[in-house]
C-alpha positions in Angstrom: -59.8 -50.9 16.0 -57.5 -48.5 17.8 -53.8 -49.2 18.8 -52.1 -47.0 21.2 -48.3 -46.3 21.3 -46.8 -44.7 24.4 -43.2 -44.2 25.6 -41.5 -45.2 28.8 -39.2 -42.2 28.5 -40.1 -38.5 28.4 -38.0 -37.9 25.3 -36.5 -40.1 22.6 -38.4 -43.2 23.4 -39.0 -43.9 19.7 -42.7 -43.5 19.7 -43.0 -41.8 16.4 -40.7 -44.1 14.5 -42.7 -47.1 15.9 -46.0 -45.4 15.1 -45.0 -44.5 11.4 -43.9 -48.1 10.8 -47.1 -49.4 12.4 -49.1 -47.1 10.1 -47.3 -48.4 7.1 -47.7 -52.1 8.3 -51.5 -51.8 8.9 -52.8 -49.1 6.6 -54.1 -47.2 9.6 -54.4 -43.5 10.1 -52.0 -42.1 12.7 -53.1 -39.6 15.3 -51.1 -37.4 17.7 -53.7 -35.8 20.1 -51.2 -33.6 21.9 -47.6 -32.5 21.1 -45.2 -29.7 21.8 -41.8 -28.4 20.6 -39.4 -25.8 21.4 -38.8 -22.4 19.5 -35.0 -22.7 20.0 -34.2 -26.4 20.0 -36.7 -27.3 17.1 -36.4 -24.0 15.2 -36.5 -25.5 11.7 -39.6 -27.4 12.6 -41.1 -24.1 14.0 -40.3 -22.1 10.9 -41.6 -24.7 8.6 -45.0 -24.8 10.5 -45.4 -21.0 10.9 -44.6 -20.4 7.2 -47.5 -22.8 6.6 -49.7 -20.7 8.9 -49.8 -23.0 11.9 -47.7 -24.6 14.7 -47.0 -28.3 14.8 -44.0 -30.6 15.1 -42.2 -33.1 13.2 -43.9 -36.0 14.8 -47.3 -35.0 13.6 -45.8 -34.1 10.2 -44.3 -37.6 9.9 -47.5 -39.4 11.1 -49.7 -37.4 8.6 -47.3 -38.2 5.7 -47.2 -41.9 6.6 -51.1 -42.2 6.8 -53.2 -43.1 3.8 -55.0 -40.2 2.3 -54.2 -36.5 2.3 -53.8 -35.3 5.9 -52.3 -32.1 7.1 -50.5 -32.4 10.5 -53.2 -30.3 12.1 -55.8 -32.8 11.0 -54.3 -35.5 13.2 -52.8 -33.3 15.9 -55.5 -30.8 17.4 -53.4 -29.6 20.3 -49.9 -28.3 20.1 -47.8 -26.3 22.5 -44.8 -24.1 21.7 -42.1 -23.5 24.4 -38.9 -21.5 24.6 -35.9 -21.7 26.7 -35.6 -19.2 29.7 -32.8 -18.8 32.3 -35.6 -18.7 35.0 -38.9 -20.2 35.6 -41.6 -18.5 33.5 -44.7 -17.1 35.2 -46.9 -19.6 33.4 -45.9 -23.2 33.3 -42.3 -22.4 33.5 -40.1 -25.4 34.3 -36.9 -27.1 33.5 -35.5 -23.9 31.9 -38.4 -23.3 29.6 -41.6 -21.3 29.4 -44.9 -21.6 27.6 -45.3 -19.3 24.6 -48.3 -20.5 22.4 -50.9 -23.2 22.2 -53.0 -24.2 19.2 -56.2 -25.9 20.2 -58.1 -26.7 17.0 -58.3 -23.3 15.2 -58.0 -21.3 18.5 -54.7 -19.9 19.5 -53.7 -19.0 23.2 -50.5 -17.1 24.0 -48.6 -16.2 27.1 -49.2 -12.5 27.8 -46.2 -12.4 30.1 -43.6 -13.7 27.5 -42.0 -12.2 24.5 -43.8 -13.9 21.6 -41.4 -14.3 18.5 -42.1 -11.7 15.8 -42.4 -14.4 13.2 -45.3 -15.9 15.1 -47.0 -12.6 15.4 -46.6 -12.0 11.7 -47.7 -15.4 10.4 -50.2 -16.7 12.9 -53.7 -15.3 13.6 -52.7 -14.0 17.0 -54.8 -10.9 16.7 -57.8 -13.3 17.3 -55.9 -15.3 19.9 -56.6 -15.3 23.6 -53.9 -13.9 26.0 -53.5 -15.5 29.4 -51.4 -14.1 32.4 -51.5 -16.9 34.8 -52.2 -20.7 35.1 -55.8 -20.2 36.3 -56.6 -18.2 33.1 -54.8 -20.9 31.0 -56.8 -23.7 32.7 -60.0 -21.9 32.0 -59.2 -21.4 28.3 -58.2 -25.1 28.1 -61.7 -26.1 29.3 -63.2 -24.0 26.5 -60.8 -24.8 23.7 -58.5 -27.7 24.4 -61.0 -30.1 25.8 -63.5 -29.8 22.9 -60.7 -30.2 20.4 -59.6 -33.4 22.0 -63.2 -34.7 22.3 -63.8 -34.0 18.6 -60.6 -36.0 17.8 -61.7 -38.8 20.1 -65.0 -39.0 18.0 -62.9 -39.1 14.8 -60.8 -41.9 16.1 -63.8 -43.9 17.2 -65.2 -43.8 13.7 -61.9 -44.6 12.0 -61.7 -48.2 11.0 -58.0 -48.5 11.7 -56.3 -46.0 14.0 -53.0 -45.6 15.7 -52.9 -43.1 18.5 -49.4 -41.8 19.6 -49.0 -40.3 23.0 -46.7 -37.5 24.0 -43.9 -37.4 26.6 -44.4 -40.4 29.0 -48.2 -39.9 29.4 -50.0 -43.2 29.4 -53.5 -42.1 28.1 -53.4 -39.1 25.7 -57.0 -39.3 24.7 -60.0 -40.0 27.2 -62.8 -42.2 26.2 -60.9 -44.4 23.8 -60.1 -48.1 24.8 -57.4 -49.5 22.4 -57.3 -53.0 21.4 -53.6 -53.2 22.4 -50.9 -50.9 23.7 -47.2 -50.8 22.8 -44.9 -49.3 25.5 -41.9 -48.3 23.5 -38.4 -47.8 24.9 -34.9 -47.8 23.3 -34.3 -51.4 22.2 -37.7 -52.9 23.2 -41.5 -52.8 23.0 -43.7 -54.2 25.8 -47.2 -55.2 24.5 -50.2 -54.9 26.7 -53.8 -55.8 26.5 -55.8 -52.7 25.8 -58.6 -53.0 28.4 -56.1 -54.1 31.1 -53.9 -51.2 30.4 -56.8 -48.7 30.6 -57.8 -50.3 33.9 -54.3 -49.7 35.2 -54.6 -46.1 34.0 -57.8 -45.7 36.1 -56.2 -47.1 39.2 -53.0 -45.1 38.8 -53.2 -41.9 40.8 -51.4 -39.9 38.1 -49.0 -37.1 38.4 -49.1 -33.4 37.4 -48.7 -32.9 33.7 -46.4 -30.1 32.4 -48.7 -29.9 29.3 -52.1 -29.8 30.7 -53.3 -28.4 34.0 -54.8 -31.7 34.9 -53.5 -34.9 36.5 -52.3 -37.5 33.9 -51.2 -41.0 34.4 -47.4 -41.6 33.7 -46.4 -44.8 31.9 -44.0 -45.8 34.7 -47.0 -45.8 37.2 -49.2 -47.7 34.9 -47.0 -50.6 33.9 -46.3 -51.4 37.6 -50.1 -52.3 37.7 -50.2 -54.4 34.6 -48.2 -57.4 33.0 -47.2 -57.2 29.4 -48.5 -60.0 27.1 -45.1 -59.9 25.3 -41.7 -58.1 25.3 -40.1 -57.8 22.0 -36.6 -56.5 21.1 -36.3 -53.6 18.7 -33.2 -53.4 16.5 -31.2 -50.2 16.2 -32.1 -48.3 12.9 -30.1 -46.0 10.7 -31.3 -42.4 10.0 -32.5 -43.7 6.6 -34.5 -46.6 8.1 -36.1 -44.4 10.8 -37.5 -42.0 8.2 -38.8 -44.7 5.8 -42.0 -46.1 7.4 -41.7 -49.2 5.1 -38.3 -50.0 6.3 -39.4 -49.5 9.9 -42.3 -51.9 9.2 -39.8 -54.6 8.0 -37.4 -54.1 10.9 -40.1 -54.0 13.7 -42.3 -56.7 12.1 -41.9 -59.0 15.1 -43.2 -56.4 17.5 -46.1 -55.4 15.2 -47.1 -59.0 14.9 -47.3 -59.4 18.7 -49.2 -56.1 18.9 -51.7 -57.0 16.3 -52.2 -60.6 17.8 -52.8 -59.1 21.1 -55.5 -56.8 19.6 -56.9 -59.7 17.7 -56.5 -57.5 14.6 
């Protein structure tokens, strides 16, 4: 059985806090198919990852730590993107004052040949074996060869996992193709809306999608999808302290009503 957690906001919706508590509540394995962070704004996370010889974010690290067994963040998060701030739009996927620097897709690295790659990344990541891209067409071509197979492989792992929690990124409604969850939690500050999984996926199919800043393809946004489906339940989420947010067992206790509604909808 798979449960999907998505956010109605692009940032700070509370997806990872909700997901780690759900993992603790159910004993499921948490997955983060795609993620991204910023070299400047998330510099501690960046340094911790590159010193371990990879790039990943705190969301994947928290999910891996909360899951039963011994998982590295890269085990549950096959695709990760690193951005950096820029005063002007970058030549490749530059928007909102930031530009694309690096992607990790499985074991393959892709980097922006038009950007200044941090020296620490060049020293500690296997970029000598990486693919350099100079425009969006080249990046999309590499994604077909590297990103898509990495995500397909994760989908197979999720399908064969007895209990799985899949956390989306940004406000994307369907982070992993080919997976139909038993139920979906749409998380926002102060509340979670619970949806039947099959109806949510049908709404994703009907939704036209909007251009994603992460991937070169069209992806359905949560705001478009929830206009096409009615929630089974809407449950209030209490505000949490920093201590509570970073303790999955505490989150499981505080969010218990929402988790009960989600598991009942999934018939789990």
